[in-house]
N, CA, C, O and the ligand as a Tripos MOL2 file, in Angstrom:
@<TRIPOS>MOLECULE
protein
  261   259    66     0     0
PROTEIN
NO_CHARGES

@<TRIPOS>ATOM
      1 N         -18.8390  -34.8980    7.1710 N.3       1 MET1
      2 CA        -18.1740  -33.8000    6.4780 C.3       1 MET1
      3 C         -17.3530  -32.9590    7.4550 C.2       1 MET1
      4 O         -17.8880  -32.0830    8.1350 O.2       1 MET1
      5 N         -16.0780  -33.2290    7.5170 N.am      2 ALA2
      6 CA        -15.2070  -32.4300    8.3760 C.3       2 ALA2
      7 C         -14.6970  -31.2530    7.5760 C.2       2 ALA2
      8 O         -13.6800  -31.3220    6.8860 O.2       2 ALA2
      9 N         -15.4240  -30.2000    7.6920 N.am      3 LYS3
     10 CA        -15.0610  -29.0400    6.8870 C.3       3 LYS3
     11 C         -14.1550  -28.1010    7.6700 C.2       3 LYS3
     12 O         -14.3890  -27.8150    8.8450 O.2       3 LYS3
     13 N         -13.1400  -27.6410    7.0060 N.am      4 VAL4
     14 CA        -12.2540  -26.6560    7.6440 C.3       4 VAL4
     15 C         -13.0390  -25.3650    7.8590 C.2       4 VAL4
     16 O         -13.7310  -24.8880    6.9600 O.2       4 VAL4
     17 N         -12.9210  -24.8150    9.0520 N.am      5 PRO5
     18 CA        -13.6420  -23.5690    9.3190 C.3       5 PRO5
     19 C         -13.3040  -22.5050    8.2820 C.2       5 PRO5
     20 O         -12.1380  -22.1890    8.0450 O.2       5 PRO5
     21 N         -14.3290  -21.9730    7.6870 N.am      6 THR6
     22 CA        -14.1120  -20.9780    6.6450 C.3       6 THR6
     23 C         -14.1010  -19.5830    7.2310 C.2       6 THR6
     24 O         -15.0050  -19.1840    7.9650 O.2       6 THR6
     25 N         -13.0830  -18.8710    6.8960 N.am      7 LYS7
     26 CA        -13.0650  -17.4740    7.3170 C.3       7 LYS7
     27 C         -13.9110  -16.6610    6.3520 C.2       7 LYS7
     28 O         -14.1230  -17.0330    5.1980 O.2       7 LYS7
     29 N         -14.3750  -15.5590    6.8610 N.am      8 THR8
     30 CA        -15.2260  -14.7360    5.9990 C.3       8 THR8
     31 C         -14.4600  -13.5410    5.4640 C.2       8 THR8
     32 O         -13.5400  -13.0220    6.0960 O.2       8 THR8
     33 N         -14.8610  -13.1370    4.3120 N.am      9 CYS9
     34 CA        -14.2550  -11.9920    3.6470 C.3       9 CYS9
     35 C         -14.4480  -10.7380    4.4920 C.2       9 CYS9
     36 O         -15.5770  -10.4100    4.8580 O.2       9 CYS9
     37 N         -13.3740  -10.0410    4.8040 N.am     10 PRO10
     38 CA        -13.4890   -8.8270    5.6240 C.3      10 PRO10
     39 C         -14.1970   -7.6920    4.9050 C.2      10 PRO10
     40 O         -14.5940   -6.7070    5.5270 O.2      10 PRO10
     41 N         -14.3540   -7.8280    3.6120 N.am     11 ILE11
     42 CA        -14.9810   -6.7640    2.8370 C.3      11 ILE11
     43 C         -16.4880   -6.9290    2.8000 C.2      11 ILE11
     44 O         -17.2320   -6.0010    3.1190 O.2      11 ILE11
     45 N         -16.9350   -8.1170    2.4090 N.am     12 CYS12
     46 CA        -18.3700   -8.2870    2.2120 C.3      12 CYS12
     47 C         -18.9790   -9.3430    3.1310 C.2      12 CYS12
     48 O         -20.2010   -9.4650    3.2130 O.2      12 CYS12
     49 N         -18.1280  -10.1080    3.8240 N.am     13 GLY13
     50 CA        -18.6500  -11.0550    4.7820 C.3      13 GLY13
     51 C         -18.9700  -12.4290    4.2210 C.2      13 GLY13
     52 O         -19.4060  -13.3140    4.9560 O.2      13 GLY13
     53 N         -18.7570  -12.6140    2.9290 N.am     14 LYS14
     54 CA        -18.9670  -13.9210    2.3350 C.3      14 LYS14
     55 C         -17.8130  -14.8390    2.7180 C.2      14 LYS14
     56 O         -16.7400  -14.3700    3.0970 O.2      14 LYS14
     57 N         -18.0350  -16.1450    2.6190 N.am     15 PRO15
     58 CA        -16.9460  -17.0870    2.9070 C.3      15 PRO15
     59 C         -15.7510  -16.8220    1.9980 C.2      15 PRO15
     60 O         -15.8970  -16.6490    0.7880 O.2      15 PRO15
     61 N         -14.5710  -16.7920    2.6020 N.am     16 ALA16
     62 CA        -13.3660  -16.5150    1.8290 C.3      16 ALA16
     63 C         -13.0290  -17.6970    0.9340 C.2      16 ALA16
     64 O         -13.3240  -18.8480    1.2530 O.2      16 ALA16
     65 N         -12.4180  -17.3880   -0.1690 N.am     17 VAL17
     66 CA        -11.9830  -18.4110   -1.1130 C.3      17 VAL17
     67 C         -10.4750  -18.5890   -0.9890 C.2      17 VAL17
     68 O          -9.7170  -17.6240   -0.8900 O.2      17 VAL17
     69 N         -10.0670  -19.8570   -0.9970 N.am     18 GLU18
     70 CA         -8.6500  -20.1660   -0.8130 C.3      18 GLU18
     71 C          -7.7510  -19.3190   -1.7100 C.2      18 GLU18
     72 O          -6.7230  -18.7970   -1.2780 O.2      18 GLU18
     73 N          -8.1570  -19.2020   -2.9420 N.am     19 LYS19
     74 CA         -7.3310  -18.5170   -3.9310 C.3      19 LYS19
     75 C          -7.1280  -17.0370   -3.6040 C.2      19 LYS19
     76 O          -6.0980  -16.4420   -3.9210 O.2      19 LYS19
     77 N          -8.1420  -16.4710   -2.9630 N.am     20 TYR20
     78 CA         -8.0900  -15.0250   -2.7380 C.3      20 TYR20
     79 C          -8.0030  -14.6790   -1.2620 C.2      20 TYR20
     80 O          -8.2470  -13.5390   -0.8660 O.2      20 TYR20
     81 N          -7.6520  -15.6800   -0.4440 N.am     21 ARG21
     82 CA         -7.5860  -15.4280    0.9820 C.3      21 ARG21
     83 C          -6.9350  -14.0930    1.2880 C.2      21 ARG21
     84 O          -5.9940  -13.7050    0.5960 O.2      21 ARG21
     85 N          -7.4040  -13.3730    2.3050 N.am     22 PRO22
     86 CA         -8.5810  -13.7240    3.1150 C.3      22 PRO22
     87 C          -9.8830  -13.2190    2.5050 C.2      22 PRO22
     88 O         -10.8920  -13.0880    3.1990 O.2      22 PRO22
     89 N          -9.8580  -12.9420    1.2320 N.am     23 PHE23
     90 CA        -11.0520  -12.3790    0.6010 C.3      23 PHE23
     91 C         -11.8310  -13.4530   -0.1340 C.2      23 PHE23
     92 O         -11.3860  -14.5960   -0.2480 O.2      23 PHE23
     93 N         -12.9990  -13.0720   -0.6310 N.am     24 CYS24
     94 CA        -13.8360  -14.0430   -1.3080 C.3      24 CYS24
     95 C         -13.6200  -13.9900   -2.8110 C.2      24 CYS24
     96 O         -14.0050  -14.9040   -3.5410 O.2      24 CYS24
     97 N         -13.0100  -12.9260   -3.2570 N.am     25 SER25
     98 CA        -12.8230  -12.7620   -4.6900 C.3      25 SER25
     99 C         -11.7520  -11.7210   -4.9560 C.2      25 SER25
    100 O         -11.3530  -10.9730   -4.0640 O.2      25 SER25
    101 N         -11.2950  -11.6860   -6.1950 N.am     26 ALA26
    102 CA        -10.3000  -10.6810   -6.5670 C.3      26 ALA26
    103 C         -10.8750   -9.2910   -6.4050 C.2      26 ALA26
    104 O         -10.1630   -8.3330   -6.1050 O.2      26 ALA26
    105 N         -12.1680   -9.2030   -6.6060 N.am     27 ARG27
    106 CA        -12.8240   -7.9030   -6.4930 C.3      27 ARG27
    107 C         -12.7090   -7.3420   -5.0810 C.2      27 ARG27
    108 O         -12.4010   -6.1660   -4.8880 O.2      27 ARG27
    109 N         -12.9600   -8.2020   -4.1010 N.am     28 CYS28
    110 CA        -12.8820   -7.7440   -2.7190 C.3      28 CYS28
    111 C         -11.4320   -7.4560   -2.3280 C.2      28 CYS28
    112 O         -11.1650   -6.5440   -1.5450 O.2      28 CYS28
    113 N         -10.5100   -8.2280   -2.8690 N.am     29 ALA29
    114 CA         -9.1020   -7.9460   -2.6170 C.3      29 ALA29
    115 C          -8.7470   -6.5770   -3.1620 C.2      29 ALA29
    116 O          -7.9610   -5.8350   -2.5730 O.2      29 ALA29
    117 N          -9.3370   -6.2630   -4.2880 N.am     30 ASP30
    118 CA         -9.1290   -4.9640   -4.9160 C.3      30 ASP30
    119 C          -9.6810   -3.8440   -4.0470 C.2      30 ASP30
    120 O          -9.0530   -2.7970   -3.8850 O.2      30 ASP30
    121 N         -10.8450   -4.0780   -3.5010 N.am     31 VAL31
    122 CA        -11.4640   -3.0770   -2.6440 C.3      31 VAL31
    123 C         -10.5670   -2.7750   -1.4560 C.2      31 VAL31
    124 O         -10.3830   -1.6200   -1.0720 O.2      31 VAL31
    125 N         -10.0160   -3.8310   -0.8860 N.am     32 ASP32
    126 CA         -9.1380   -3.6440    0.2630 C.3      32 ASP32
    127 C          -7.9060   -2.8590   -0.1320 C.2      32 ASP32
    128 O          -7.4410   -1.9870    0.6030 O.2      32 ASP32
    129 N          -7.3860   -3.1780   -1.2980 N.am     33 LEU33
    130 CA         -6.1960   -2.4820   -1.7770 C.3      33 LEU33
    131 C          -6.4820   -1.0030   -1.9830 C.2      33 LEU33
    132 O          -5.6570   -0.1440   -1.6730 O.2      33 LEU33
    133 N          -7.6610   -0.7270   -2.5080 N.am     34 ASN34
    134 CA         -8.0240    0.6590   -2.7850 C.3      34 ASN34
    135 C          -8.1130    1.4830   -1.5140 C.2      34 ASN34
    136 O          -7.9070    2.6960   -1.5270 O.2      34 ASN34
    137 N          -8.4220    0.8070   -0.4190 N.am     35 ARG35
    138 CA         -8.5260    1.5350    0.8360 C.3      35 ARG35
    139 C          -7.2060    2.1890    1.2100 C.2      35 ARG35
    140 O          -7.1640    3.2300    1.8660 O.2      35 ARG35
    141 N          -6.1450    1.5550    0.7790 N.am     36 TRP36
    142 CA         -4.8390    2.1410    1.0710 C.3      36 TRP36
    143 C          -4.6900    3.4800    0.3670 C.2      36 TRP36
    144 O          -4.0320    4.3920    0.8680 O.2      36 TRP36
    145 N          -5.3060    3.5830   -0.7900 N.am     37 PHE37
    146 CA         -5.1210    4.8010   -1.5700 C.3      37 PHE37
    147 C          -6.1730    5.8490   -1.2580 C.2      37 PHE37
    148 O          -5.9720    7.0330   -1.5290 O.2      37 PHE37
    149 N          -7.2800    5.4270   -0.6950 N.am     38 THR38
    150 CA         -8.3460    6.3880   -0.4380 C.3      38 THR38
    151 C          -8.2810    6.9270    0.9800 C.2      38 THR38
    152 O          -9.0980    7.7670    1.3590 O.2      38 THR38
    153 N          -7.3340    6.4640    1.7610 N.am     39 GLY39
    154 CA         -7.1140    7.0980    3.0540 C.3      39 GLY39
    155 C          -7.7010    6.3790    4.2500 C.2      39 GLY39
    156 O          -7.6420    6.8880    5.3690 O.2      39 GLY39
    157 N          -8.2660    5.2020    4.0310 N.am     40 SER40
    158 CA         -8.7640    4.4680    5.1810 C.3      40 SER40
    159 C          -7.6050    4.0750    6.0910 C.2      40 SER40
    160 O          -7.7210    4.0780    7.3160 O.2      40 SER40
    161 N          -6.5060    3.7440    5.4660 N.am     41 TYR41
    162 CA         -5.2850    3.5120    6.2200 C.3      41 TYR41
    163 C          -4.3910    4.7330    5.9850 C.2      41 TYR41
    164 O          -3.8010    4.8930    4.9170 O.2      41 TYR41
    165 N          -4.3080    5.5630    6.9760 N.am     42 VAL42
    166 CA         -3.5770    6.8060    6.7770 C.3      42 VAL42
    167 C          -2.1030    6.6070    7.0890 C.2      42 VAL42
    168 O          -1.7190    6.2190    8.1920 O.2      42 VAL42
    169 N          -1.3100    6.8800    6.0960 N.am     43 ILE43
    170 CA          0.1310    6.8520    6.3060 C.3      43 ILE43
    171 C           0.6110    8.2880    6.4620 C.2      43 ILE43
    172 O           0.4630    9.0950    5.5440 O.2      43 ILE43
    173 N           1.1820    8.6130    7.6120 N.am     44 PRO44
    174 CA          1.6030    9.9890    7.8560 C.3      44 PRO44
    175 C           2.6270   10.4540    6.8450 C.2      44 PRO44
    176 O           3.5950    9.7550    6.5440 O.2      44 PRO44
    177 N           2.3970   11.6350    6.3310 N.am     45 ALA45
    178 CA          3.3360   12.1850    5.3600 C.3      45 ALA45
    179 C           4.5900   12.6530    6.0770 C.2      45 ALA45
    180 O           4.5460   13.1150    7.2180 O.2      45 ALA45
    181 N           5.6830   12.5220    5.3940 N.am     46 ARG46
    182 CA          6.9490   12.9260    6.0010 C.3      46 ARG46
    183 C           7.4040   14.2530    5.4170 C.2      46 ARG46
    184 O           7.5850   14.3920    4.2070 O.2      46 ARG46
    185 N           7.5850   15.2230    6.3040 N.am     47 ASP47
    186 CA          8.0380   16.5360    5.8430 C.3      47 ASP47
    187 C           9.4780   16.7900    6.2540 C.2      47 ASP47
    188 O          10.0180   17.8760    6.0450 O.2      47 ASP47
    189 N          10.0850   15.7780    6.8390 N.am     48 ASP48
    190 CA         11.4150   16.0270    7.4190 C.3      48 ASP48
    191 C          12.5530   15.6620    6.4770 C.2      48 ASP48
    192 O          13.7110   15.5710    6.8830 O.2      48 ASP48
    193 N          12.2050   15.4580    5.2240 N.am     49 GLU49
    194 CA         13.2930   15.1710    4.2930 C.3      49 GLU49
    195 C          14.0830   16.4370    3.9940 C.2      49 GLU49
    196 O          13.5110   17.4840    3.6930 O.2      49 GLU49
    197 N          15.3750   16.3290    4.0800 N.am     50 PRO50
    198 CA         16.2140   17.5170    3.8450 C.3      50 PRO50
    199 C          16.0790   18.0450    2.4320 C.2      50 PRO50
    200 O          16.1180   17.2920    1.4590 O.2      50 PRO50
    201 N          15.9200   19.3450    2.3410 N.am     51 GLN51
    202 CA         15.8280   19.9680    1.0250 C.3      51 GLN51
    203 C          17.2210   20.1940    0.4770 C.2      51 GLN51
    204 O          18.0950   20.7080    1.1750 O.2      51 GLN51
    205 N          17.4200   19.8230   -0.7340 N.am     52 GLN52
    206 CA         18.7260   20.0430   -1.3380 C.3      52 GLN52
    207 C          18.6240   21.1400   -2.3870 C.2      52 GLN52
    208 O          18.0640   20.9520   -3.4670 O.2      52 GLN52
    209 N          19.1820   22.2890   -2.0310 N.am     53 ASP53
    210 CA         19.1540   23.4070   -2.9640 C.3      53 ASP53
    211 C          20.2850   23.3170   -3.9700 C.2      53 ASP53
    212 O          20.1870   23.8320   -5.0840 O.2      53 ASP53
    213 N          21.3520   22.6590   -3.5680 N.am     54 ASN54
    214 CA         22.4930   22.5340   -4.4600 C.3      54 ASN54
    215 C          22.2170   21.5360   -5.5620 C.2      54 ASN54
    216 O          21.4610   20.5820   -5.3800 O.2      54 ASN54
    217 N          22.8220   21.7560   -6.6780 N.am     55 ALA55
    218 CA         22.7090   20.8090   -7.7640 C.3      55 ALA55
    219 C          23.5640   19.5920   -7.4300 C.2      55 ALA55
    220 O          24.0920   19.4710   -6.3250 O.2      55 ALA55
    221 N          23.6860   18.7270   -8.3680 N.am     56 LEU56
    222 CA         24.4860   17.5360   -8.1400 C.3      56 LEU56
    223 C          25.9220   17.9070   -7.8080 C.2      56 LEU56
    224 O          26.4460   18.8870   -8.3380 O.2      56 LEU56
    225 N          26.5520   17.1510   -6.9550 N.am     57 PRO57
    226 CA         27.9590   17.4040   -6.6150 C.3      57 PRO57
    227 C          28.8150   17.4310   -7.8750 C.2      57 PRO57
    228 O          28.7080   16.5640   -8.7420 O.2      57 PRO57
    229 N          29.6620   18.4450   -7.9520 N.am     58 GLY58
    230 CA         30.5330   18.5370   -9.1170 C.3      58 GLY58
    231 C          29.9690   19.4380  -10.1800 C.2      58 GLY58
    232 O          30.6410   19.7360  -11.1670 O.2      58 GLY58
    233 N          28.7220   19.8830   -9.9910 N.am     59 ASP59
    234 CA         28.1000   20.7040  -11.0090 C.3      59 ASP59
    235 C          28.6260   22.1370  -10.9790 C.2      59 ASP59
    236 O          28.5820   22.8440  -11.9850 O.2      59 ASP59
    237 N          29.1320   22.5650   -9.7970 N.am     60 ASN60
    238 CA         29.5690   23.9440   -9.6480 C.3      60 ASN60
    239 C          31.0780   24.0870   -9.7180 C.2      60 ASN60
    240 O          31.6120   25.1340   -9.3500 O.2      60 ASN60
    241 N          31.7520   23.0990  -10.1630 N.am     61 GLU61
    242 CA         33.2150   23.1210  -10.1030 C.3      61 GLU61
    243 C          33.8110   24.1880  -10.9980 C.2      61 GLU61
    244 O          34.9780   24.5460  -10.8380 O.2      61 GLU61
    245 N          33.0420   24.6950  -11.9260 N.am     62 ASP62
    246 CA         33.5610   25.7370  -12.7980 C.3      62 ASP62
    247 C          33.8830   26.9990  -12.0090 C.2      62 ASP62
    248 O          34.7220   27.7940  -12.4340 O.2      62 ASP62
    249 N          33.2190   27.1980  -10.8470 N.am     63 ASP63
    250 CA         33.4430   28.4010  -10.0590 C.3      63 ASP63
    251 C          34.7780   28.3650   -9.3440 C.2      63 ASP63
    252 O          35.2270   29.4000   -8.8530 O.2      63 ASP63
    253 N          35.4130   27.2430   -9.2670 N.am     64 ASN64
    254 CA         36.6300   27.1040   -8.4930 C.3      64 ASN64
    255 C          37.8900   27.4930   -9.2580 C.2      64 ASN64
    256 O          38.9890   27.4590   -8.7030 O.2      64 ASN64
    257 N          37.7460   27.8450  -10.4630 N.am     65 ILE65
    258 CA         38.9430   28.1680  -11.2620 C.3      65 ILE65
    259 C          39.5330   29.5060  -10.8180 C.2      65 ILE65
    260 O          40.5410   29.9500  -11.3690 O.2      65 ILE65
    261 ZN        -15.8530  -10.3770   -0.3960 Zn       66 ZN66
@<TRIPOS>BOND
     1     1     2 1
     2     2     3 1
     3     3     4 2
     4     3     5 am
     5     5     6 1
     6     6     7 1
     7     7     8 2
     8     7     9 am
     9     9    10 1
    10    10    11 1
    11    11    12 2
    12    11    13 am
    13    13    14 1
    14    14    15 1
    15    15    16 2
    16    15    17 am
    17    17    18 1
    18    18    19 1
    19    19    20 2
    20    19    21 am
    21    21    22 1
    22    22    23 1
    23    23    24 2
    24    23    25 am
    25    25    26 1
    26    26    27 1
    27    27    28 2
    28    27    29 am
    29    29    30 1
    30    30    31 1
    31    31    32 2
    32    31    33 am
    33    33    34 1
    34    34    35 1
    35    35    36 2
    36    35    37 am
    37    37    38 1
    38    38    39 1
    39    39    40 2
    40    39    41 am
    41    41    42 1
    42    42    43 1
    43    43    44 2
    44    43    45 am
    45    45    46 1
    46    46    47 1
    47    47    48 2
    48    47    49 am
    49    49    50 1
    50    50    51 1
    51    51    52 2
    52    51    53 am
    53    53    54 1
    54    54    55 1
    55    55    56 2
    56    55    57 am
    57    57    58 1
    58    58    59 1
    59    59    60 2
    60    59    61 am
    61    61    62 1
    62    62    63 1
    63    63    64 2
    64    63    65 am
    65    65    66 1
    66    66    67 1
    67    67    68 2
    68    67    69 am
    69    69    70 1
    70    70    71 1
    71    71    72 2
    72    71    73 am
    73    73    74 1
    74    74    75 1
    75    75    76 2
    76    75    77 am
    77    77    78 1
    78    78    79 1
    79    79    80 2
    80    79    81 am
    81    81    82 1
    82    82    83 1
    83    83    84 2
    84    83    85 am
    85    85    86 1
    86    86    87 1
    87    87    88 2
    88    87    89 am
    89    89    90 1
    90    90    91 1
    91    91    92 2
    92    91    93 am
    93    93    94 1
    94    94    95 1
    95    95    96 2
    96    95    97 am
    97    97    98 1
    98    98    99 1
    99    99   100 2
   100    99   101 am
   101   101   102 1
   102   102   103 1
   103   103   104 2
   104   103   105 am
   105   105   106 1
   106   106   107 1
   107   107   108 2
   108   107   109 am
   109   109   110 1
   110   110   111 1
   111   111   112 2
   112   111   113 am
   113   113   114 1
   114   114   115 1
   115   115   116 2
   116   115   117 am
   117   117   118 1
   118   118   119 1
   119   119   120 2
   120   119   121 am
   121   121   122 1
   122   122   123 1
   123   123   124 2
   124   123   125 am
   125   125   126 1
   126   126   127 1
   127   127   128 2
   128   127   129 am
   129   129   130 1
   130   130   131 1
   131   131   132 2
   132   131   133 am
   133   133   134 1
   134   134   135 1
   135   135   136 2
   136   135   137 am
   137   137   138 1
   138   138   139 1
   139   139   140 2
   140   139   141 am
   141   141   142 1
   142   142   143 1
   143   143   144 2
   144   143   145 am
   145   145   146 1
   146   146   147 1
   147   147   148 2
   148   147   149 am
   149   149   150 1
   150   150   151 1
   151   151   152 2
   152   151   153 am
   153   153   154 1
   154   154   155 1
   155   155   156 2
   156   155   157 am
   157   157   158 1
   158   158   159 1
   159   159   160 2
   160   159   161 am
   161   161   162 1
   162   162   163 1
   163   163   164 2
   164   163   165 am
   165   165   166 1
   166   166   167 1
   167   167   168 2
   168   167   169 am
   169   169   170 1
   170   170   171 1
   171   171   172 2
   172   171   173 am
   173   173   174 1
   174   174   175 1
   175   175   176 2
   176   175   177 am
   177   177   178 1
   178   178   179 1
   179   179   180 2
   180   179   181 am
   181   181   182 1
   182   182   183 1
   183   183   184 2
   184   183   185 am
   185   185   186 1
   186   186   187 1
   187   187   188 2
   188   187   189 am
   189   189   190 1
   190   190   191 1
   191   191   192 2
   192   191   193 am
   193   193   194 1
   194   194   195 1
   195   195   196 2
   196   195   197 am
   197   197   198 1
   198   198   199 1
   199   199   200 2
   200   199   201 am
   201   201   202 1
   202   202   203 1
   203   203   204 2
   204   203   205 am
   205   205   206 1
   206   206   207 1
   207   207   208 2
   208   207   209 am
   209   209   210 1
   210   210   211 1
   211   211   212 2
   212   211   213 am
   213   213   214 1
   214   214   215 1
   215   215   216 2
   216   215   217 am
   217   217   218 1
   218   218   219 1
   219   219   220 2
   220   219   221 am
   221   221   222 1
   222   222   223 1
   223   223   224 2
   224   223   225 am
   225   225   226 1
   226   226   227 1
   227   227   228 2
   228   227   229 am
   229   229   230 1
   230   230   231 1
   231   231   232 2
   232   231   233 am
   233   233   234 1
   234   234   235 1
   235   235   236 2
   236   235   237 am
   237   237   238 1
   238   238   239 1
   239   239   240 2
   240   239   241 am
   241   241   242 1
   242   242   243 1
   243   243   244 2
   244   243   245 am
   245   245   246 1
   246   246   247 1
   247   247   248 2
   248   247   249 am
   249   249   250 1
   250   250   251 1
   251   251   252 2
   252   251   253 am
   253   253   254 1
   254   254   255 1
   255   255   256 2
   256   255   257 am
   257   257   258 1
   258   258   259 1
   259   259   260 2
@<TRIPOS>SUBSTRUCTURE
     1 MET1         2 RESIDUE 1 A MET
     2 ALA2         6 RESIDUE 1 A ALA
     3 LYS3        10 RESIDUE 1 A LYS
     4 VAL4        14 RESIDUE 1 A VAL
     5 PRO5        18 RESIDUE 1 A PRO
     6 THR6        22 RESIDUE 1 A THR
     7 LYS7        26 RESIDUE 1 A LYS
     8 THR8        30 RESIDUE 1 A THR
     9 CYS9        34 RESIDUE 1 A CYS
    10 PRO10       38 RESIDUE 1 A PRO
    11 ILE11       42 RESIDUE 1 A ILE
    12 CYS12       46 RESIDUE 1 A CYS
    13 GLY13       50 RESIDUE 1 A GLY
    14 LYS14       54 RESIDUE 1 A LYS
    15 PRO15       58 RESIDUE 1 A PRO
    16 ALA16       62 RESIDUE 1 A ALA
    17 VAL17       66 RESIDUE 1 A VAL
    18 GLU18       70 RESIDUE 1 A GLU
    19 LYS19       74 RESIDUE 1 A LYS
    20 TYR20       78 RESIDUE 1 A TYR
    21 ARG21       82 RESIDUE 1 A ARG
    22 PRO22       86 RESIDUE 1 A PRO
    23 PHE23       90 RESIDUE 1 A PHE
    24 CYS24       94 RESIDUE 1 A CYS
    25 SER25       98 RESIDUE 1 A SER
    26 ALA26      102 RESIDUE 1 A ALA
    27 ARG27      106 RESIDUE 1 A ARG
    28 CYS28      110 RESIDUE 1 A CYS
    29 ALA29      114 RESIDUE 1 A ALA
    30 ASP30      118 RESIDUE 1 A ASP
    31 VAL31      122 RESIDUE 1 A VAL
    32 ASP32      126 RESIDUE 1 A ASP
    33 LEU33      130 RESIDUE 1 A LEU
    34 ASN34      134 RESIDUE 1 A ASN
    35 ARG35      138 RESIDUE 1 A ARG
    36 TRP36      142 RESIDUE 1 A TRP
    37 PHE37      146 RESIDUE 1 A PHE
    38 THR38      150 RESIDUE 1 A THR
    39 GLY39      154 RESIDUE 1 A GLY
    40 SER40      158 RESIDUE 1 A SER
    41 TYR41      162 RESIDUE 1 A TYR
    42 VAL42      166 RESIDUE 1 A VAL
    43 ILE43      170 RESIDUE 1 A ILE
    44 PRO44      174 RESIDUE 1 A PRO
    45 ALA45      178 RESIDUE 1 A ALA
    46 ARG46      182 RESIDUE 1 A ARG
    47 ASP47      186 RESIDUE 1 A ASP
    48 ASP48      190 RESIDUE 1 A ASP
    49 GLU49      194 RESIDUE 1 A GLU
    50 PRO50      198 RESIDUE 1 A PRO
    51 GLN51      202 RESIDUE 1 A GLN
    52 GLN52      206 RESIDUE 1 A GLN
    53 ASP53      210 RESIDUE 1 A ASP
    54 ASN54      214 RESIDUE 1 A ASN
    55 ALA55      218 RESIDUE 1 A ALA
    56 LEU56      222 RESIDUE 1 A LEU
    57 PRO57      226 RESIDUE 1 A PRO
    58 GLY58      230 RESIDUE 1 A GLY
    59 ASP59      234 RESIDUE 1 A ASP
    60 ASN60      238 RESIDUE 1 A ASN
    61 GLU61      242 RESIDUE 1 A GLU
    62 ASP62      246 RESIDUE 1 A ASP
    63 ASP63      250 RESIDUE 1 A ASP
    64 ASN64      254 RESIDUE 1 A ASN
    65 ILE65      258 RESIDUE 1 A ILE
    66 ZN66       261 GROUP 0 **** ****
């Protein structure tokens, strides 16, 4: 039996399933995905976006008369 080395699920440690690599199940894939939203992987918030106080261009053209 020449078995391909099975990787283990990073979530629960069970052997990973081809279909859900590198996880063992859709459930564990879900758990990993949720980590992105619960803050395990912290994505720095960006505060440097320019604030636009003006309305859309052309919205104030009435003042130019
Ligand atoms: Zn798992």
